[in-house]
C-alpha positions as CSV (number, residue, x, y, z in Angstrom):
1,X,28.8,3.4,45.5
2,X,25.9,0.9,45.4
3,X,23.2,3.1,43.1
4,X,20.5,4.0,46.3
5,X,22.8,5.5,48.3
6,X,24.0,7.5,45.0
7,X,20.5,8.4,44.4
8,X,20.6,9.5,48.5
9,X,23.6,11.8,47.2
10,X,22.9,13.5,44.1
11,X,21.6,17.2,45.3
12,X,19.1,19.2,42.8
13,X,18.6,23.0,42.0
14,X,16.1,25.0,40.8
15,X,17.8,29.0,40.8
16,X,16.8,31.7,39.1
17,X,19.6,34.4,38.5
18,X,18.4,37.5,37.5
19,X,21.1,40.8,36.4
20,X,21.5,42.5,39.3
21,X,22.8,39.1,41.3
22,X,26.5,38.4,41.4
23,X,27.9,35.0,42.4
24,X,30.8,34.5,43.6
25,X,33.4,31.6,42.4
26,X,32.9,28.8,44.1
27,X,34.0,24.8,44.0
28,X,32.2,21.5,45.3
29,X,35.0,19.4,46.3
30,X,33.8,16.2,45.7
31,X,31.0,16.5,43.4
32,X,30.1,17.3,39.6
33,X,27.7,19.8,39.2
34,X,25.6,20.4,36.4
35,X,24.0,23.0,34.8
36,X,20.9,22.8,32.8
37,X,18.6,26.2,31.4
38,X,16.1,25.8,31.5
39,X,14.7,29.3,29.8
40,X,16.4,32.9,30.0
41,X,20.4,33.2,28.7
42,X,23.0,33.0,30.2
43,X,27.4,32.2,31.1
44,X,28.5,29.5,32.9
45,X,31.9,31.0,34.0
46,X,35.0,29.0,34.9
47,X,38.3,31.0,36.4
48,X,39.8,31.7,32.5
49,X,37.1,30.7,30.2
50,X,32.8,31.4,29.7
51,X,30.7,29.5,27.5
52,X,27.3,30.8,26.6
53,X,24.2,28.8,27.7
54,X,20.9,28.8,26.5
55,X,17.9,27.1,26.6
56,X,18.2,22.9,26.8
57,X,21.7,23.6,27.0
58,X,24.5,22.2,29.7
59,X,26.9,23.4,31.5
60,X,29.0,20.6,33.4
61,X,31.7,21.8,35.8
62,X,34.4,18.5,38.0
63,X,34.3,18.8,41.1
64,X,37.3,21.3,42.3
65,X,36.6,24.0,39.3
66,X,36.2,27.1,40.0
67,X,32.5,28.2,39.0
68,X,29.6,30.6,38.6
69,X,27.2,31.9,36.5
70,X,26.0,35.1,35.2
71,X,22.9,36.6,33.3
72,X,22.7,40.0,31.3
73,X,19.2,39.6,31.6
74,X,17.7,36.1,33.5
75,X,19.2,32.3,33.9
76,X,17.2,29.6,34.9
77,X,18.6,26.2,35.4
78,X,18.2,23.3,37.1
79,X,21.3,22.1,38.8
80,X,22.5,18.8,39.0
81,X,25.7,17.8,42.6
82,X,26.9,14.4,41.4
83,X,29.1,12.9,43.5
84,X,33.2,12.7,41.3
85,X,33.7,8.4,41.8
86,X,36.2,8.4,39.7
87,X,38.7,7.7,42.6
88,X,36.8,4.2,43.3
89,X,37.5,2.5,39.9
């Protein structure tokens, strides 16, 4: 994948999650996902573990891993979906 194609393939989002929001475990088969905590605190959730998130910390999920986010208060994250190119190397 050339640099311009890679730039166009990256997807960015910002999510505001409060304690009442339930996000089902899900996966992205061809994209890694990086969550960067902008405000609040919460947890990056995998099938068998959780990673605490606070401002300035990141939670990285590899393509194909079931994942979610949760919080006991509120959490604002920037999300980056990045093509997984490991098989192209």
